[in-house]
C-alpha positions as CSV (number, residue, x, y, z in Angstrom):
1,X,51.5,-23.2,24.9
2,X,52.4,-19.7,24.3
3,X,52.7,-20.2,20.6
4,X,49.2,-21.8,20.5
5,X,47.7,-18.9,22.6
6,X,49.4,-16.4,20.3
7,X,47.9,-18.2,17.2
8,X,44.4,-18.0,18.8
9,X,44.7,-14.4,19.5
10,X,45.9,-13.6,15.9
11,X,43.0,-15.6,14.5
12,X,40.6,-13.8,16.7
13,X,41.9,-10.4,15.6
14,X,41.7,-11.4,11.9
15,X,38.2,-12.7,12.4
16,X,37.2,-9.5,14.1
17,X,38.6,-7.4,11.2
18,X,36.9,-9.5,8.7
19,X,33.6,-9.4,10.6
20,X,33.6,-5.6,10.6
21,X,34.8,-5.3,7.0
22,X,31.3,-5.0,5.6
23,X,29.0,-3.5,8.1
24,X,26.2,-2.4,5.7
25,X,24.3,-4.0,2.9
26,X,25.5,-3.1,-0.6
27,X,23.4,-1.0,-2.9
28,X,24.5,-3.0,-6.0
29,X,23.1,-6.2,-7.2
30,X,25.5,-9.0,-8.4
31,X,24.3,-8.6,-12.0
32,X,22.2,-5.4,-12.3
33,X,20.8,-2.6,-10.2
34,X,18.0,-0.3,-11.2
35,X,16.5,2.8,-9.7
36,X,13.2,4.2,-11.1
37,X,12.9,7.9,-10.3
38,X,10.1,10.2,-11.1
39,X,10.8,13.3,-13.2
40,X,8.4,16.3,-13.8
41,X,9.1,19.6,-15.5
42,X,6.7,22.1,-17.2
43,X,3.8,19.7,-17.7
44,X,5.9,16.7,-18.6
45,X,6.2,13.7,-16.5
46,X,7.8,10.2,-16.7
47,X,9.7,7.6,-14.8
48,X,13.4,7.6,-15.4
49,X,15.1,4.2,-15.2
50,X,18.6,4.5,-14.0
51,X,20.7,1.3,-14.3
52,X,24.2,0.3,-13.1
53,X,25.8,-2.7,-14.7
54,X,29.5,-1.9,-15.7
55,X,32.2,-0.9,-13.3
56,X,35.2,1.4,-14.0
57,X,38.2,2.9,-12.3
58,X,38.5,6.6,-11.7
59,X,41.7,7.9,-9.9
60,X,42.3,4.4,-8.6
61,X,38.8,4.1,-7.0
62,X,36.2,1.6,-8.2
63,X,32.9,3.1,-9.5
64,X,29.8,1.7,-11.3
65,X,28.7,3.6,-14.3
66,X,25.2,4.7,-14.1
67,X,23.2,5.3,-17.3
68,X,19.6,5.6,-18.4
69,X,17.8,2.6,-19.7
70,X,16.5,3.0,-23.3
71,X,15.0,0.2,-25.1
72,X,17.5,-2.6,-25.1
73,X,20.6,-0.4,-24.5
74,X,21.9,1.9,-21.8
75,X,23.0,5.6,-22.4
76,X,25.9,6.5,-20.3
77,X,26.3,10.1,-21.8
78,X,26.9,12.8,-19.1
79,X,25.6,15.6,-21.2
80,X,22.0,16.2,-22.1
81,X,20.5,14.6,-19.0
82,X,19.0,17.7,-17.4
83,X,17.0,16.9,-14.3
84,X,18.4,13.4,-13.4
85,X,22.0,13.0,-14.6
86,X,24.1,9.9,-15.5
87,X,27.3,9.5,-13.8
88,X,29.5,7.3,-11.5
89,X,28.5,5.7,-8.2
90,X,30.7,4.2,-5.6
91,X,30.2,3.0,-1.9
92,X,32.1,2.0,1.1
93,X,30.1,-0.7,2.9
94,X,32.4,-0.6,5.9
95,X,31.5,3.1,6.4
96,X,28.1,3.1,5.0
97,X,28.9,6.0,2.7
98,X,27.9,6.5,-1.0
99,X,29.4,9.0,-3.4
100,X,28.1,10.1,-6.8
101,X,29.9,12.0,-9.7
102,X,27.4,13.6,-12.1
103,X,26.3,16.9,-13.8
104,X,25.5,19.6,-11.3
105,X,22.7,21.9,-12.8
106,X,23.2,25.6,-12.4
107,X,21.6,28.8,-13.8
108,X,23.7,28.0,-16.9
109,X,22.4,24.4,-17.5
110,X,25.0,23.9,-20.3
111,X,27.8,23.8,-17.8
112,X,29.2,20.4,-16.7
113,X,30.8,20.0,-13.3
114,X,31.8,16.5,-12.4
115,X,32.5,17.0,-8.8
116,X,32.1,13.9,-6.5
117,X,29.5,14.5,-3.7
118,X,28.7,12.4,-0.7
119,X,25.0,11.5,-1.1
120,X,24.5,9.2,1.8
121,X,26.1,8.4,5.2
122,X,24.6,5.6,7.3
123,X,27.3,6.0,10.0
124,X,25.6,9.2,11.2
125,X,23.9,9.5,14.6
126,X,21.0,11.6,15.9
127,X,22.0,15.3,15.9
128,X,25.0,14.8,13.5
129,X,25.3,17.2,10.6
130,X,25.4,16.4,6.8
131,X,26.1,18.7,3.9
132,X,23.6,18.8,1.0
133,X,24.4,20.7,-2.1
134,X,21.5,21.9,-4.1
135,X,21.1,24.8,-6.6
136,X,24.9,25.1,-6.2
137,X,24.6,26.1,-2.6
138,X,25.8,24.0,0.4
139,X,23.3,23.5,3.2
140,X,24.4,22.0,6.6
141,X,21.5,19.9,8.0
142,X,20.9,17.8,11.0
143,X,20.1,14.1,11.4
144,X,16.6,14.1,13.1
145,X,15.9,10.3,13.2
146,X,17.7,7.0,13.1
147,X,15.8,3.8,13.0
148,X,15.6,0.4,11.4
149,X,13.2,-1.4,9.0
150,X,13.4,-5.2,8.5
151,X,16.8,-5.1,10.1
152,X,18.2,-2.4,7.7
153,X,19.2,1.0,8.9
154,X,17.5,4.3,8.0
155,X,19.0,7.8,8.7
156,X,16.5,10.7,8.1
157,X,17.7,14.3,7.7
158,X,15.9,17.4,8.7
159,X,15.9,18.5,5.1
160,X,13.3,18.7,2.3
161,X,14.3,19.3,-1.4
162,X,13.2,22.8,-2.4
163,X,11.2,21.5,-5.4
164,X,8.9,19.6,-3.1
165,X,9.0,21.7,0.1
166,X,5.2,21.8,0.2
167,X,5.1,18.0,0.6
168,X,7.5,17.8,3.5
169,X,9.2,14.7,2.4
170,X,12.5,14.4,4.2
171,X,15.7,13.1,2.6
172,X,16.3,9.6,4.2
173,X,19.3,7.3,3.7
174,X,18.2,3.7,3.1
175,X,20.6,0.9,3.8
176,X,21.0,-1.3,0.7
177,X,19.1,1.2,-1.5
178,X,20.6,4.6,-1.4
179,X,18.1,7.3,-0.5
180,X,14.3,7.8,-1.0
181,X,15.1,10.2,-3.8
182,X,17.6,8.0,-5.6
183,X,21.4,8.9,-5.7
184,X,21.4,11.9,-7.9
185,X,19.1,14.2,-5.8
186,X,21.9,16.9,-5.4
187,X,22.2,17.0,-9.2
188,X,18.5,17.2,-9.9
189,X,17.5,20.9,-9.4
190,X,15.2,21.0,-12.4
191,X,13.2,18.0,-11.3
192,X,9.9,19.2,-9.8
193,X,8.9,15.8,-8.4
194,X,12.1,13.8,-7.4
195,X,11.1,10.6,-5.7
196,X,12.4,7.0,-5.8
197,X,9.5,5.1,-7.1
198,X,11.0,1.6,-7.0
199,X,14.3,-0.1,-6.8
200,X,15.5,-3.5,-8.2
201,X,18.5,-5.7,-7.6
202,X,19.1,-8.5,-10.3
203,X,15.6,-7.6,-11.8
204,X,13.9,-8.3,-8.4
205,X,11.9,-5.3,-7.0
206,X,13.1,-5.0,-3.3
207,X,11.6,-1.5,-2.7
208,X,8.5,0.4,-3.7
209,X,7.3,3.7,-2.6
210,X,3.5,3.9,-2.7
211,X,3.5,7.5,-1.7
212,X,5.6,8.4,-4.7
213,X,3.5,9.8,-7.6
214,X,4.2,11.7,-10.7
215,X,2.8,15.3,-11.0
216,X,0.7,15.6,-14.1
217,X,-0.2,11.9,-14.2
218,X,-3.2,12.0,-11.7
219,X,-5.9,11.5,-14.2
220,X,-4.1,8.5,-15.7
221,X,-3.6,7.0,-12.4
222,X,-7.4,7.6,-11.5
223,X,-8.4,6.2,-14.8
224,X,-6.7,2.9,-14.0
225,X,-7.5,3.0,-10.3
226,X,-11.3,3.2,-11.0
227,X,-11.1,0.2,-13.4
228,X,-9.4,-2.1,-10.8
229,X,-11.5,-5.0,-9.4
230,X,-10.4,-7.6,-6.8
231,X,-12.8,-10.4,-6.3
232,X,-13.3,-11.9,-3.9
233,X,-11.8,-9.4,-1.4
234,X,-10.6,-9.8,1.4
235,X,-8.6,-12.8,0.0
236,X,-9.0,-16.1,1.7
237,X,-7.4,-18.5,-0.7
238,X,-7.1,-16.7,-4.2
239,X,-8.6,-13.8,-6.0
240,X,-8.9,-12.3,-9.5
241,X,-7.2,-9.0,-9.9
242,X,-8.7,-7.2,-13.0
243,X,-7.6,-3.9,-14.7
244,X,-7.5,-2.0,-18.0
245,X,-5.0,-3.2,-20.5
246,X,-6.6,-2.7,-23.9
247,X,-3.3,-2.9,-25.9
248,X,-2.0,-6.0,-24.1
249,X,1.1,-4.4,-22.8
250,X,3.3,-6.0,-20.2
251,X,1.7,-5.4,-16.7
252,X,3.4,-6.0,-13.4
253,X,1.6,-6.3,-10.1
254,X,3.9,-5.8,-7.0
255,X,2.6,-6.7,-3.5
256,X,4.6,-5.4,-0.5
257,X,4.3,-5.4,3.2
258,X,4.1,-2.3,5.5
259,X,8.0,-2.0,5.5
260,X,8.1,-1.8,1.7
261,X,9.5,-5.3,1.1
262,X,8.1,-7.1,-2.0
263,X,6.4,-10.3,-1.1
264,X,4.8,-11.2,-4.3
265,X,5.3,-10.2,-8.0
266,X,3.1,-11.1,-10.9
267,X,3.5,-10.3,-14.7
268,X,1.0,-10.7,-17.5
269,X,0.0,-9.2,-20.8
270,X,-3.7,-9.9,-20.1
271,X,-6.1,-7.6,-18.3
272,X,-6.3,-9.9,-15.2
273,X,-4.3,-12.2,-13.0
274,X,-4.8,-14.6,-10.2
275,X,-3.5,-13.6,-6.8
276,X,-2.6,-16.5,-4.4
277,X,-2.8,-16.1,-0.7
278,X,0.1,-18.5,0.0
279,X,1.4,-17.6,3.6
280,X,0.2,-14.0,3.5
281,X,-1.9,-12.7,6.3
282,X,-3.2,-9.2,7.1
283,X,-2.8,-5.9,5.3
284,X,-0.5,-5.4,2.3
285,X,-0.1,-2.9,-0.5
286,X,-0.1,-3.3,-4.2
287,X,1.3,-1.3,-7.1
288,X,0.3,-1.8,-10.7
289,X,2.7,-0.9,-13.4
290,X,1.8,-1.2,-17.1
291,X,4.7,-0.7,-19.6
292,X,6.9,0.2,-16.7
293,X,4.8,3.1,-15.7
294,X,3.2,3.7,-12.4
295,X,-0.6,3.2,-13.1
296,X,-2.3,2.4,-9.8
297,X,-1.8,1.5,-6.2
298,X,-3.9,0.4,-3.2
299,X,-4.4,-1.9,-0.3
300,X,-5.0,-5.8,-0.2
301,X,-6.3,-7.7,2.8
302,X,-5.5,-11.4,3.3
303,X,-7.6,-13.3,5.8
304,X,-6.1,-15.7,8.3
């Protein structure tokens, strides 16, 4: 009886250890992971597609190589990526921590400093401190909010990136995603509008930030916004979503709930598509992307 009791205790201990071995959702997809981050500088604006597929070992630690998506290939070059750098990303899901190695921009932008920085820490509690490095200076900031969205943890810092201080968008750690500014926000001092526009795991969009817009693209967004027509609306069964697409480029319509979770995705090369109500009810948000660029956003109402 003692032996059986001892076996049960050992099994319980092992189960407990395994149960706590992965407390937080991973930021990596099983096949691919892509972060779409806005970049603006001196009148130019674009969406930078950062993608992680390949893994590698550095000093005995496992990292994912992060490169920039270009046509059908991925550029992993560390140099020449001013604003949003390539690099190496790793996580510890049991601690909820994410580290990134990349270029740190300074007054001498040709310098290359591949120091590893802790870019997210979900284990923090309200009032805890976190060190942010920006413009080659360390700032110790406080956690001012801890909350959950769709069962996933969010930790918000009392810190706004200097480039967008006028917008008061605080850095927030997002479980299973990274942060609301991507993973390279400490290495992006020359980016005047850093913002995580969308995030995909295995080619499925699981996060969209409808408040994220590229400076300098307002007129382009307004042009597409004015051309959008949803009829009938509100939607009871189905509705035709129409927009401008004169050159028949690939267009993607993403519909998300109030927590940012994608509930429907449509793709077409036409200038319209049919939206189905399915099981949706109430207020949702849409984002229209043509040729992988953010073109328009708005609200959609589904009737009961």
